[in-house]
PDB file of N, CA, C and O in Angstrom:
ATOM      1  N   MET A   1      -3.296   4.324 -50.136  1.00  0.00           N
ATOM      2  CA  MET A   1      -3.241   4.209 -48.930  1.00  0.00           C
ATOM      3  C   MET A   1      -3.591   2.750 -48.549  1.00  0.00           C
ATOM      4  O   MET A   1      -3.035   2.002 -47.746  1.00  0.00           O
ATOM      5  N   SER A   2      -4.771   2.533 -49.427  1.00  0.00           N
ATOM      6  CA  SER A   2      -5.506   1.300 -49.258  1.00  0.00           C
ATOM      7  C   SER A   2      -4.923  -0.587 -48.856  1.00  0.00           C
ATOM      8  O   SER A   2      -5.159  -1.556 -48.134  1.00  0.00           O
ATOM      9  N   GLU A   3      -3.789   0.066 -50.282  1.00  0.00           N
ATOM     10  CA  GLU A   3      -2.950  -1.303 -50.447  1.00  0.00           C
ATOM     11  C   GLU A   3      -1.607  -1.618 -49.254  1.00  0.00           C
ATOM     12  O   GLU A   3      -0.754  -2.505 -49.231  1.00  0.00           O
ATOM     13  N   VAL A   4      -1.923  -0.289 -48.191  1.00  0.00           N
ATOM     14  CA  VAL A   4      -0.632  -0.755 -47.236  1.00  0.00           C
ATOM     15  C   VAL A   4      -1.477  -1.687 -46.155  1.00  0.00           C
ATOM     16  O   VAL A   4      -0.940  -2.642 -45.595  1.00  0.00           O
ATOM     17  N   TYR A   5      -2.770  -1.331 -45.936  1.00  0.00           N
ATOM     18  CA  TYR A   5      -3.472  -1.755 -45.108  1.00  0.00           C
ATOM     19  C   TYR A   5      -3.653  -3.368 -45.353  1.00  0.00           C
ATOM     20  O   TYR A   5      -3.882  -4.199 -44.474  1.00  0.00           O
ATOM     21  N   ALA A   6      -3.450  -3.681 -47.157  1.00  0.00           N
ATOM     22  CA  ALA A   6      -4.224  -4.718 -47.335  1.00  0.00           C
ATOM     23  C   ALA A   6      -4.060  -6.064 -47.290  1.00  0.00           C
ATOM     24  O   ALA A   6      -3.072  -6.169 -48.016  1.00  0.00           O
ATOM     25  N   MET A   7      -4.307  -7.070 -46.980  1.00  0.00           N
ATOM     26  CA  MET A   7      -3.679  -8.385 -46.674  1.00  0.00           C
ATOM     27  C   MET A   7      -3.754  -8.931 -47.653  1.00  0.00           C
ATOM     28  O   MET A   7      -4.617  -8.806 -48.522  1.00  0.00           O
ATOM     29  N   LYS A   8      -2.461  -9.901 -47.617  1.00  0.00           N
ATOM     30  CA  LYS A   8      -2.220 -10.789 -48.667  1.00  0.00           C
ATOM     31  C   LYS A   8      -3.124 -11.766 -48.790  1.00  0.00           C
ATOM     32  O   LYS A   8      -3.943 -12.333 -48.066  1.00  0.00           O
ATOM     33  N   LYS A   9      -2.653 -11.825 -50.218  1.00  0.00           N
ATOM     34  CA  LYS A   9      -3.980 -13.473 -50.758  1.00  0.00           C
ATOM     35  C   LYS A   9      -3.531 -14.772 -49.957  1.00  0.00           C
ATOM     36  O   LYS A   9      -2.487 -15.305 -50.334  1.00  0.00           O
ATOM     37  N   GLY A  10      -3.908 -15.079 -49.373  1.00  0.00           N
ATOM     38  CA  GLY A  10      -3.933 -16.905 -49.076  1.00  0.00           C
ATOM     39  C   GLY A  10      -3.315 -16.789 -47.629  1.00  0.00           C
ATOM     40  O   GLY A  10      -2.653 -17.592 -46.971  1.00  0.00           O
ATOM     41  N   TYR A  11      -3.823 -15.325 -47.321  1.00  0.00           N
ATOM     42  CA  TYR A  11      -3.101 -15.504 -45.750  1.00  0.00           C
ATOM     43  C   TYR A  11      -4.219 -15.801 -44.592  1.00  0.00           C
ATOM     44  O   TYR A  11      -5.166 -15.038 -44.402  1.00  0.00           O
ATOM     45  N   LYS A  12      -4.028 -16.840 -43.939  1.00  0.00           N
ATOM     46  CA  LYS A  12      -4.804 -17.090 -43.123  1.00  0.00           C
ATOM     47  C   LYS A  12      -4.264 -17.478 -41.400  1.00  0.00           C
ATOM     48  O   LYS A  12      -3.616 -18.486 -41.117  1.00  0.00           O
ATOM     49  N   PRO A  13      -4.806 -16.190 -40.183  1.00  0.00           N
ATOM     50  CA  PRO A  13      -4.185 -16.410 -39.344  1.00  0.00           C
ATOM     51  C   PRO A  13      -4.001 -17.859 -38.181  1.00  0.00           C
ATOM     52  O   PRO A  13      -4.312 -19.048 -38.110  1.00  0.00           O
ATOM     53  N   SER A  14      -3.439 -17.029 -37.570  1.00  0.00           N
ATOM     54  CA  SER A  14      -3.304 -18.855 -36.604  1.00  0.00           C
ATOM     55  C   SER A  14      -4.801 -18.761 -36.065  1.00  0.00           C
ATOM     56  O   SER A  14      -5.445 -17.713 -36.008  1.00  0.00           O
ATOM     57  N   THR A  15      -5.300 -20.150 -35.638  1.00  0.00           N
ATOM     58  CA  THR A  15      -6.710 -19.868 -35.185  1.00  0.00           C
ATOM     59  C   THR A  15      -5.842 -19.600 -33.197  1.00  0.00           C
ATOM     60  O   THR A  15      -6.818 -19.128 -32.613  1.00  0.00           O
ATOM     61  N   ASP A  16      -5.281 -19.635 -32.674  1.00  0.00           N
ATOM     62  CA  ASP A  16      -4.749 -19.945 -31.500  1.00  0.00           C
ATOM     63  C   ASP A  16      -3.926 -18.691 -30.915  1.00  0.00           C
ATOM     64  O   ASP A  16      -3.613 -18.637 -29.726  1.00  0.00           O
ATOM     65  N   PHE A  17      -3.494 -17.358 -32.153  1.00  0.00           N
ATOM     66  CA  PHE A  17      -3.029 -16.396 -31.692  1.00  0.00           C
ATOM     67  C   PHE A  17      -3.490 -15.734 -30.906  1.00  0.00           C
ATOM     68  O   PHE A  17      -2.517 -15.185 -30.389  1.00  0.00           O
ATOM     69  N   VAL A  18      -4.479 -15.339 -30.367  1.00  0.00           N
ATOM     70  CA  VAL A  18      -4.779 -14.204 -29.119  1.00  0.00           C
ATOM     71  C   VAL A  18      -4.285 -15.203 -28.133  1.00  0.00           C
ATOM     72  O   VAL A  18      -3.407 -14.743 -27.404  1.00  0.00           O
ATOM     73  N   THR A  19      -4.657 -16.640 -27.872  1.00  0.00           N
ATOM     74  CA  THR A  19      -4.311 -17.420 -26.460  1.00  0.00           C
ATOM     75  C   THR A  19      -2.664 -17.089 -26.383  1.00  0.00           C
ATOM     76  O   THR A  19      -2.119 -16.518 -25.438  1.00  0.00           O
ATOM     77  N   LYS A  20      -2.064 -17.533 -27.482  1.00  0.00           N
ATOM     78  CA  LYS A  20      -0.729 -17.509 -27.348  1.00  0.00           C
ATOM     79  C   LYS A  20       0.287 -16.099 -26.998  1.00  0.00           C
ATOM     80  O   LYS A  20       1.299 -15.986 -26.307  1.00  0.00           O
ATOM     81  N   VAL A  21      -0.608 -14.979 -27.932  1.00  0.00           N
ATOM     82  CA  VAL A  21       0.133 -13.278 -27.130  1.00  0.00           C
ATOM     83  C   VAL A  21      -0.387 -13.011 -25.641  1.00  0.00           C
ATOM     84  O   VAL A  21       0.028 -12.081 -24.949  1.00  0.00           O
ATOM     85  N   MET A  22      -1.704 -14.290 -25.085  1.00  0.00           N
ATOM     86  CA  MET A  22      -2.281 -13.700 -23.554  1.00  0.00           C
ATOM     87  C   MET A  22      -1.217 -14.264 -22.816  1.00  0.00           C
ATOM     88  O   MET A  22      -0.655 -13.750 -21.849  1.00  0.00           O
ATOM     89  N   GLU A  23      -0.890 -15.772 -23.537  1.00  0.00           N
ATOM     90  CA  GLU A  23      -0.063 -16.025 -22.351  1.00  0.00           C
ATOM     91  C   GLU A  23       1.644 -15.463 -22.004  1.00  0.00           C
ATOM     92  O   GLU A  23       2.319 -15.597 -20.983  1.00  0.00           O
ATOM     93  N   GLN A  24       1.938 -14.846 -23.238  1.00  0.00           N
ATOM     94  CA  GLN A  24       3.126 -14.158 -23.436  1.00  0.00           C
ATOM     95  C   GLN A  24       2.841 -12.817 -22.289  1.00  0.00           C
ATOM     96  O   GLN A  24       3.726 -12.332 -21.583  1.00  0.00           O
ATOM     97  N   VAL A  25       1.561 -12.424 -22.306  1.00  0.00           N
ATOM     98  CA  VAL A  25       1.425 -11.319 -21.414  1.00  0.00           C
ATOM     99  C   VAL A  25       1.396 -11.362 -19.903  1.00  0.00           C
ATOM    100  O   VAL A  25       1.686 -10.668 -18.928  1.00  0.00           O
ATOM    101  N   TYR A  26       0.766 -12.840 -20.301  1.00  0.00           N
ATOM    102  CA  TYR A  26       0.201 -13.140 -18.375  1.00  0.00           C
ATOM    103  C   TYR A  26       1.936 -13.735 -17.920  1.00  0.00           C
ATOM    104  O   TYR A  26       2.034 -14.035 -16.730  1.00  0.00           O
ATOM    105  N   ALA A  27       2.380 -13.794 -18.212  1.00  0.00           N
ATOM    106  CA  ALA A  27       3.816 -14.012 -17.737  1.00  0.00           C
ATOM    107  C   ALA A  27       4.769 -12.995 -17.875  1.00  0.00           C
ATOM    108  O   ALA A  27       5.846 -13.099 -17.287  1.00  0.00           O
ATOM    109  N   TYR A  28       4.561 -12.214 -18.440  1.00  0.00           N
ATOM    110  CA  TYR A  28       5.526 -10.846 -18.261  1.00  0.00           C
ATOM    111  C   TYR A  28       4.762 -10.098 -17.462  1.00  0.00           C
ATOM    112  O   TYR A  28       5.408  -9.095 -17.161  1.00  0.00           O
ATOM    113  N   GLU A  29       3.546 -10.093 -16.899  1.00  0.00           N
ATOM    114  CA  GLU A  29       2.835  -9.422 -15.959  1.00  0.00           C
ATOM    115  C   GLU A  29       2.973 -10.085 -14.611  1.00  0.00           C
ATOM    116  O   GLU A  29       2.840  -9.546 -13.512  1.00  0.00           O
ATOM    117  N   SER A  30       3.292 -11.473 -14.904  1.00  0.00           N
ATOM    118  CA  SER A  30       4.023 -12.252 -13.574  1.00  0.00           C
ATOM    119  C   SER A  30       5.281 -12.165 -12.935  1.00  0.00           C
ATOM    120  O   SER A  30       5.671 -12.514 -11.821  1.00  0.00           O
ATOM    121  N   SER A  31       5.987 -11.457 -14.187  1.00  0.00           N
ATOM    122  CA  SER A  31       7.238 -11.396 -13.729  1.00  0.00           C
ATOM    123  C   SER A  31       7.778 -10.155 -12.881  1.00  0.00           C
ATOM    124  O   SER A  31       8.784 -10.016 -12.184  1.00  0.00           O
ATOM    125  N   ARG A  32       6.606  -9.218 -13.245  1.00  0.00           N
ATOM    126  CA  ARG A  32       7.066  -7.999 -12.680  1.00  0.00           C
ATOM    127  C   ARG A  32       6.482  -8.132 -11.196  1.00  0.00           C
ATOM    128  O   ARG A  32       5.529  -8.807 -10.805  1.00  0.00           O
ATOM    129  N   PRO A  33       7.446  -7.180 -10.404  1.00  0.00           N
ATOM    130  CA  PRO A  33       6.939  -7.107  -9.209  1.00  0.00           C
ATOM    131  C   PRO A  33       5.903  -6.113  -9.171  1.00  0.00           C
ATOM    132  O   PRO A  33       5.928  -5.157  -9.945  1.00  0.00           O
ATOM    133  N   SER A  34       4.710  -6.326  -8.059  1.00  0.00           N
ATOM    134  CA  SER A  34       3.490  -5.155  -7.855  1.00  0.00           C
ATOM    135  C   SER A  34       3.706  -4.084  -7.302  1.00  0.00           C
ATOM    136  O   SER A  34       4.608  -3.980  -6.471  1.00  0.00           O
ATOM    137  N   PHE A  35       3.039  -3.217  -7.597  1.00  0.00           N
ATOM    138  CA  PHE A  35       2.785  -1.809  -7.471  1.00  0.00           C
ATOM    139  C   PHE A  35       3.138  -2.029  -5.835  1.00  0.00           C
ATOM    140  O   PHE A  35       4.277  -1.918  -5.381  1.00  0.00           O
ATOM    141  N   THR A  36       1.953  -2.359  -5.045  1.00  0.00           N
ATOM    142  CA  THR A  36       2.277  -2.536  -3.510  1.00  0.00           C
ATOM    143  C   THR A  36       3.092  -3.303  -3.103  1.00  0.00           C
ATOM    144  O   THR A  36       3.112  -3.312  -1.872  1.00  0.00           O
ATOM    145  N   GLY A  37       3.941  -4.109  -3.658  1.00  0.00           N
ATOM    146  CA  GLY A  37       5.176  -4.714  -3.047  1.00  0.00           C
ATOM    147  C   GLY A  37       6.274  -3.511  -3.800  1.00  0.00           C
ATOM    148  O   GLY A  37       7.376  -3.560  -3.254  1.00  0.00           O
ATOM    149  N   TRP A  38       6.229  -2.888  -4.467  1.00  0.00           N
ATOM    150  CA  TRP A  38       7.652  -2.051  -4.869  1.00  0.00           C
ATOM    151  C   TRP A  38       7.516  -1.010  -3.873  1.00  0.00           C
ATOM    152  O   TRP A  38       8.443  -0.330  -3.433  1.00  0.00           O
ATOM    153  N   LEU A  39       6.293  -0.932  -3.546  1.00  0.00           N
ATOM    154  CA  LEU A  39       6.064   0.584  -2.622  1.00  0.00           C
ATOM    155  C   LEU A  39       6.152   0.312  -1.104  1.00  0.00           C
ATOM    156  O   LEU A  39       6.483   1.242  -0.369  1.00  0.00           O
ATOM    157  N   VAL A  40       5.868  -0.941  -0.576  1.00  0.00           N
ATOM    158  CA  VAL A  40       6.207  -1.263   0.739  1.00  0.00           C
ATOM    159  C   VAL A  40       7.704  -1.448   0.929  1.00  0.00           C
ATOM    160  O   VAL A  40       8.161  -1.235   2.053  1.00  0.00           O
ATOM    161  N   THR A  41       8.619  -1.872  -0.181  1.00  0.00           N
ATOM    162  CA  THR A  41       9.469  -2.097   0.319  1.00  0.00           C
ATOM    163  C   THR A  41      10.690  -1.023  -0.626  1.00  0.00           C
ATOM    164  O   THR A  41      11.832  -1.484  -0.649  1.00  0.00           O
ATOM    165  N   HIS A  42      10.549  -0.142  -1.108  1.00  0.00           N
ATOM    166  CA  HIS A  42      11.437   0.402  -1.556  1.00  0.00           C
ATOM    167  C   HIS A  42      11.982   2.051  -0.425  1.00  0.00           C
ATOM    168  O   HIS A  42      11.335   3.093  -0.531  1.00  0.00           O
ATOM    169  N   PRO A  43      12.808   1.975   0.227  1.00  0.00           N
ATOM    170  CA  PRO A  43      13.534   2.687   1.057  1.00  0.00           C
ATOM    171  C   PRO A  43      12.914   4.080   0.734  1.00  0.00           C
ATOM    172  O   PRO A  43      12.415   4.618   1.723  1.00  0.00           O
ATOM    173  N   SER A  44      12.859   4.564  -0.065  1.00  0.00           N
ATOM    174  CA  SER A  44      12.935   6.667  -0.086  1.00  0.00           C
ATOM    175  C   SER A  44      11.366   6.421   0.303  1.00  0.00           C
ATOM    176  O   SER A  44      10.912   7.325   1.005  1.00  0.00           O
ATOM    177  N   ILE A  45      10.405   5.319  -0.034  1.00  0.00           N
ATOM    178  CA  ILE A  45       8.620   5.707   0.175  1.00  0.00           C
ATOM    179  C   ILE A  45       8.712   5.106   1.949  1.00  0.00           C
ATOM    180  O   ILE A  45       8.256   5.852   2.816  1.00  0.00           O
ATOM    181  N   ARG A  46       9.108   4.223   2.212  1.00  0.00           N
ATOM    182  CA  ARG A  46       9.303   4.300   3.973  1.00  0.00           C
ATOM    183  C   ARG A  46       9.904   5.395   4.496  1.00  0.00           C
ATOM    184  O   ARG A  46       9.390   5.795   5.541  1.00  0.00           O
ATOM    185  N   TYR A  47      10.718   5.926   4.141  1.00  0.00           N
ATOM    186  CA  TYR A  47      11.532   6.715   5.276  1.00  0.00           C
ATOM    187  C   TYR A  47      10.017   7.995   4.733  1.00  0.00           C
ATOM    188  O   TYR A  47       9.362   8.340   5.717  1.00  0.00           O
ATOM    189  N   ILE A  48       9.559   8.569   3.479  1.00  0.00           N
ATOM    190  CA  ILE A  48       8.609   9.412   3.787  1.00  0.00           C
ATOM    191  C   ILE A  48       7.407   9.001   4.534  1.00  0.00           C
ATOM    192  O   ILE A  48       6.675   9.777   5.148  1.00  0.00           O
ATOM    193  N   LEU A  49       7.301   8.110   4.468  1.00  0.00           N
ATOM    194  CA  LEU A  49       6.024   7.266   5.325  1.00  0.00           C
ATOM    195  C   LEU A  49       6.414   7.774   7.080  1.00  0.00           C
ATOM    196  O   LEU A  49       5.874   8.617   7.797  1.00  0.00           O
ATOM    197  N   VAL A  50       7.421   6.962   7.297  1.00  0.00           N
ATOM    198  CA  VAL A  50       7.577   6.965   8.730  1.00  0.00           C
ATOM    199  C   VAL A  50       7.813   8.284   9.342  1.00  0.00           C
ATOM    200  O   VAL A  50       7.364   8.569  10.452  1.00  0.00           O
ATOM    201  N   GLY A  51       8.562   9.142   8.579  1.00  0.00           N
ATOM    202  CA  GLY A  51       9.115  10.866   8.554  1.00  0.00           C
ATOM    203  C   GLY A  51       7.279  11.898   8.686  1.00  0.00           C
ATOM    204  O   GLY A  51       7.072  12.922   9.336  1.00  0.00           O
ATOM    205  N   SER A  52       6.501  11.286   8.009  1.00  0.00           N
ATOM    206  CA  SER A  52       5.176  11.822   8.131  1.00  0.00           C
ATOM    207  C   SER A  52       4.413  11.396   9.053  1.00  0.00           C
ATOM    208  O   SER A  52       3.609  12.070   9.698  1.00  0.00           O
ATOM    209  N   GLY A  53       4.672  10.064   9.168  1.00  0.00           N
ATOM    210  CA  GLY A  53       3.671   9.787  10.457  1.00  0.00           C
ATOM    211  C   GLY A  53       4.371  10.467  11.962  1.00  0.00           C
ATOM    212  O   GLY A  53       3.706  10.702  12.971  1.00  0.00           O
ATOM    213  N   ALA A  54       5.150  10.590  11.886  1.00  0.00           N
ATOM    214  CA  ALA A  54       5.879  10.989  13.116  1.00  0.00           C
ATOM    215  C   ALA A  54       5.561  12.972  12.945  1.00  0.00           C
ATOM    216  O   ALA A  54       4.967  13.364  13.950  1.00  0.00           O
ATOM    217  N   LEU A  55       5.712  13.580  12.410  1.00  0.00           N
ATOM    218  CA  LEU A  55       5.018  14.959  11.946  1.00  0.00           C
ATOM    219  C   LEU A  55       4.004  15.273  12.109  1.00  0.00           C
ATOM    220  O   LEU A  55       3.728  16.470  12.194  1.00  0.00           O
ATOM    221  N   PHE A  56       2.727  13.932  12.251  1.00  0.00           N
ATOM    222  CA  PHE A  56       1.150  14.066  12.135  1.00  0.00           C
ATOM    223  C   PHE A  56       1.102  13.751  13.997  1.00  0.00           C
ATOM    224  O   PHE A  56       0.618  14.351  14.957  1.00  0.00           O
ATOM    225  N   GLY A  57       1.745  12.715  13.843  1.00  0.00           N
ATOM    226  CA  GLY A  57       2.083  12.568  15.902  1.00  0.00           C
ATOM    227  C   GLY A  57       2.451  13.620  16.418  1.00  0.00           C
ATOM    228  O   GLY A  57       1.818  13.845  17.449  1.00  0.00           O
ATOM    229  N   ILE A  58       3.686  14.885  16.012  1.00  0.00           N
ATOM    230  CA  ILE A  58       3.613  15.792  16.500  1.00  0.00           C
ATOM    231  C   ILE A  58       2.700  16.766  16.934  1.00  0.00           C
ATOM    232  O   ILE A  58       2.578  17.406  17.978  1.00  0.00           O
ATOM    233  N   LEU A  59       1.958  16.707  15.641  1.00  0.00           N
ATOM    234  CA  LEU A  59       1.498  17.733  15.535  1.00  0.00           C
ATOM    235  C   LEU A  59       0.087  17.615  16.209  1.00  0.00           C
ATOM    236  O   LEU A  59      -0.533  18.579  16.657  1.00  0.00           O
ATOM    237  N   GLN A  60      -0.414  16.108  16.227  1.00  0.00           N
ATOM    238  CA  GLN A  60      -1.567  16.049  17.118  1.00  0.00           C
ATOM    239  C   GLN A  60      -1.164  16.414  18.486  1.00  0.00           C
ATOM    240  O   GLN A  60      -1.868  17.135  19.192  1.00  0.00           O
ATOM    241  N   THR A  61       0.176  15.831  18.937  1.00  0.00           N
ATOM    242  CA  THR A  61       0.428  16.486  20.310  1.00  0.00           C
ATOM    243  C   THR A  61       0.395  17.581  20.684  1.00  0.00           C
ATOM    244  O   THR A  61      -0.075  17.836  21.793  1.00  0.00           O
ATOM    245  N   VAL A  62       0.946  18.663  19.764  1.00  0.00           N
ATOM    246  CA  VAL A  62       1.331  20.182  19.722  1.00  0.00           C
ATOM    247  C   VAL A  62      -0.317  20.352  20.012  1.00  0.00           C
ATOM    248  O   VAL A  62      -0.717  20.912  21.033  1.00  0.00           O
ATOM    249  N   SER A  63      -1.093  19.883  19.143  1.00  0.00           N
ATOM    250  CA  SER A  63      -2.665  20.945  18.646  1.00  0.00           C
ATOM    251  C   SER A  63      -3.753  20.016  20.621  1.00  0.00           C
ATOM    252  O   SER A  63      -4.809  20.477  21.056  1.00  0.00           O
ATOM    253  N   ALA A  64      -3.021  18.847  21.243  1.00  0.00           N
ATOM    254  CA  ALA A  64      -3.663  18.959  22.576  1.00  0.00           C
ATOM    255  C   ALA A  64      -2.850  19.841  23.576  1.00  0.00           C
ATOM    256  O   ALA A  64      -3.553  19.682  24.574  1.00  0.00           O
ATOM    257  N   PHE A  65      -2.093  20.457  23.874  1.00  0.00           N
ATOM    258  CA  PHE A  65      -1.641  21.542  24.712  1.00  0.00           C
ATOM    259  C   PHE A  65      -2.619  22.598  24.211  1.00  0.00           C
ATOM    260  O   PHE A  65      -2.590  23.737  24.677  1.00  0.00           O
TER     261      PHE A  65
END
C-alpha cells in the first residue's frame, strides 16, 4: 500500500504550483454568476417573492379589520 503513495525518485514539484492552481480557481470562480445575481434574476424566484409579498400584505390587511 505504501508503494502506491510513494513519490518517484528525482521528482521535484514546481515552485509556483500553488500560484498556478489558484489562478485557475480564481478565473473559474469569477466566470460563474454569483448566487445573489442568480437569485435576483431567476424568474421563478421572482414570482415566489412577489406572491409571498402579496400574500403577507393581504394577511396584514385582513388582520387590521
